[in-house]
C-alpha positions as CSV (number, residue, x, y, z in Angstrom):
1,M,-92.1,32.5,-91.3
2,P,-89.7,29.8,-92.4
3,D,-87.7,30.8,-95.5
4,V,-89.1,28.6,-98.2
5,F,-87.3,28.3,-101.5
6,T,-87.4,25.7,-104.2
7,R,-85.1,24.4,-106.9
8,P,-86.6,22.0,-109.4
9,G,-88.6,19.6,-107.5
10,Y,-87.1,20.3,-104.0
11,V,-88.3,22.3,-101.1
12,K,-86.0,23.3,-98.3
13,I,-87.3,24.7,-95.0
14,F,-84.9,26.6,-92.7
15,T,-86.1,27.4,-89.2
16,V,-84.4,29.5,-86.6
17,N,-85.8,28.1,-83.4
18,P,-84.5,25.3,-82.9
19,P,-81.9,25.4,-85.6
20,M,-82.8,22.6,-88.0
21,H,-83.7,22.3,-91.7
22,I,-85.4,19.7,-93.6
23,T,-85.3,19.0,-97.3
24,L,-88.2,17.4,-99.3
25,E,-86.8,15.1,-102.0
26,P,-89.4,14.0,-104.6
27,I,-90.1,10.3,-104.7
28,R,-89.8,9.6,-108.4
29,P,-91.2,6.4,-110.0
30,E,-88.2,6.0,-112.3
31,E,-85.5,6.6,-109.6
32,D,-83.1,3.8,-108.6
33,Y,-83.2,3.7,-104.8
34,A,-80.6,1.0,-104.4
35,D,-78.2,3.4,-102.5
36,A,-77.6,2.6,-98.8
37,A,-79.3,5.9,-97.8
38,Y,-82.6,4.3,-98.7
39,A,-82.1,1.0,-97.0
40,S,-84.0,1.4,-93.7
41,E,-87.1,-0.7,-93.4
42,D,-89.3,2.3,-93.0
43,C,-87.8,4.0,-96.2
44,R,-88.2,0.7,-98.2
45,L,-91.8,0.4,-97.0
46,A,-92.5,4.0,-98.1
47,L,-90.8,3.6,-101.5
48,D,-92.7,0.4,-102.2
49,M,-96.0,2.0,-101.3
50,W,-95.4,4.9,-103.7
51,A,-94.3,2.4,-106.4
52,E,-97.8,0.9,-106.1
53,Y,-99.6,4.2,-105.6
54,Y,-98.3,6.2,-108.5
55,P,-99.8,4.0,-111.2
56,K,-103.2,4.6,-109.6
57,I,-103.0,8.4,-109.1
58,G,-100.3,9.4,-111.6
59,F,-97.1,11.3,-111.1
60,Q,-98.0,14.9,-111.3
61,P,-95.5,17.2,-109.5
62,P,-95.8,18.9,-107.2
63,W,-98.8,16.7,-106.1
64,I,-96.5,13.7,-105.3
65,G,-94.7,12.0,-102.4
66,Y,-91.5,13.3,-100.8
67,L,-88.8,11.9,-98.7
68,V,-88.1,14.1,-95.7
69,K,-84.4,14.6,-95.1
70,L,-82.9,15.9,-92.0
71,D,-79.2,16.6,-92.3
72,H,-78.9,14.2,-95.3
73,Q,-80.7,11.4,-93.3
74,I,-84.1,10.2,-94.4
75,A,-86.3,10.9,-91.5
76,G,-89.8,10.3,-93.0
77,T,-92.1,11.1,-95.8
78,C,-94.8,13.6,-96.6
79,A,-97.1,13.9,-99.6
80,F,-100.1,15.2,-101.4
81,T,-102.3,12.1,-101.7
82,G,-103.0,13.0,-105.3
83,P,-103.6,16.0,-107.5
84,P,-106.2,18.6,-106.4
85,D,-109.8,17.5,-106.9
86,R,-112.7,20.0,-106.9
87,G,-110.5,22.7,-105.4
88,R,-109.1,20.6,-102.6
89,V,-105.8,18.8,-102.0
90,E,-105.0,16.3,-99.2
91,I,-101.7,16.1,-97.4
92,S,-100.1,13.4,-95.3
93,Y,-96.9,12.9,-93.4
94,W,-95.0,10.2,-91.6
95,T,-91.9,10.5,-89.4
96,F,-89.8,7.4,-89.0
97,A,-89.6,6.2,-85.4
98,P,-86.0,7.1,-84.6
99,F,-86.8,10.7,-85.6
100,E,-90.2,11.2,-83.8
101,G,-90.7,14.0,-81.4
102,R,-88.3,16.5,-83.0
103,G,-90.7,18.6,-85.0
104,I,-90.0,17.0,-88.3
105,A,-93.6,16.2,-89.2
106,T,-94.7,19.7,-88.3
107,R,-92.0,21.2,-90.6
108,A,-93.0,18.7,-93.3
109,C,-96.7,19.7,-92.9
110,R,-95.7,23.4,-93.2
111,A,-93.6,22.7,-96.3
112,L,-96.6,21.0,-98.0
113,I,-98.8,23.9,-97.1
114,E,-96.4,26.4,-98.5
115,L,-95.9,24.3,-101.7
116,A,-99.7,24.1,-102.2
117,R,-100.3,27.8,-101.5
118,N,-97.4,28.8,-103.8
119,T,-98.7,26.5,-106.6
120,D,-102.4,27.4,-106.3
121,P,-103.5,29.8,-103.6
122,S,-107.2,29.0,-104.2
123,L,-106.9,25.4,-103.1
124,T,-108.3,24.1,-99.8
125,V,-105.7,22.1,-98.0
126,F,-107.0,19.2,-95.9
127,A,-105.9,16.2,-94.0
128,K,-107.5,13.1,-92.3
129,T,-106.5,11.5,-89.1
130,A,-107.6,8.6,-86.9
131,P,-110.7,9.7,-84.9
132,E,-108.8,10.4,-81.7
133,K,-106.5,13.0,-80.3
134,N,-102.9,12.0,-81.2
135,A,-99.6,13.4,-82.4
136,S,-101.0,14.0,-85.9
137,T,-104.0,16.1,-84.7
138,T,-101.5,18.2,-82.6
139,I,-99.4,18.8,-85.7
140,L,-102.4,19.9,-87.7
141,E,-103.6,22.2,-85.0
142,R,-100.1,23.8,-84.7
143,C,-100.2,24.4,-88.5
144,G,-103.6,26.2,-88.3
145,F,-105.9,23.4,-89.3
146,V,-109.4,23.1,-87.7
147,F,-111.5,20.0,-87.2
148,S,-114.3,19.9,-89.8
149,G,-116.1,16.6,-89.1
150,I,-116.1,12.9,-89.5
151,V,-115.6,11.5,-93.0
152,Q,-115.0,8.0,-94.5
153,D,-111.5,7.0,-95.4
154,H,-110.7,4.0,-97.5
155,E,-107.9,2.9,-95.2
156,I,-109.2,3.7,-91.7
157,G,-112.9,4.0,-92.0
158,D,-114.3,6.8,-89.8
159,A,-111.7,9.6,-89.9
160,W,-111.5,13.1,-88.6
161,E,-111.1,15.6,-91.4
162,W,-109.1,18.8,-90.8
163,I,-109.3,21.9,-93.0
164,L,-106.8,24.7,-93.3
165,P,-108.8,27.9,-93.3
166,A,-108.1,30.5,-95.9
167,Q,-106.9,33.0,-93.3
168,A,-104.1,30.5,-92.3
169,L,-102.2,31.4,-95.4
170,H,-99.3,32.7,-93.3
171,L,-97.8,30.5,-90.6
172,P,-96.5,32.2,-87.4
173,E,-92.8,32.8,-87.4
174,N,-90.7,30.7,-85.1
175,T,-93.6,28.7,-83.8
176,A,-92.3,25.8,-81.8
177,P,-92.9,22.4,-83.3
């Protein structure tokens, strides 16, 4: 299993095979993101989205958005789409185009699972995808999620819902992304 540890607000995942680590940096509403590290179009889009989203859902760590950093470069985002509701918490992730296909979203998904399980093991972790096989459904399957049915999503309409079964508390060690 990846060695997961935290310091206030951060999650770092180390993996052995292939050697790579990601860091999740909380997206904070009061943070000044004027630094050049946050200048990519994808990063600006994500930060603007969270600036609009936090007033609607609140800023309740750890149930927030995170920048995914790979070797000090922002490679994408991942998030809980809000605080737990009725014993369930939804996750999402997005890898920026230059970083796709390197296992970053899989590692980010696993980091969110670990964070949710370490915070409240009783929660059901779920995700929604477009209703078709795609990279995101593959990531969820690799992380132990199972398809549970078609649900309505306010952004995409019909969506496939994926649930992480309780027995999937421990992720296989060194599973390839």
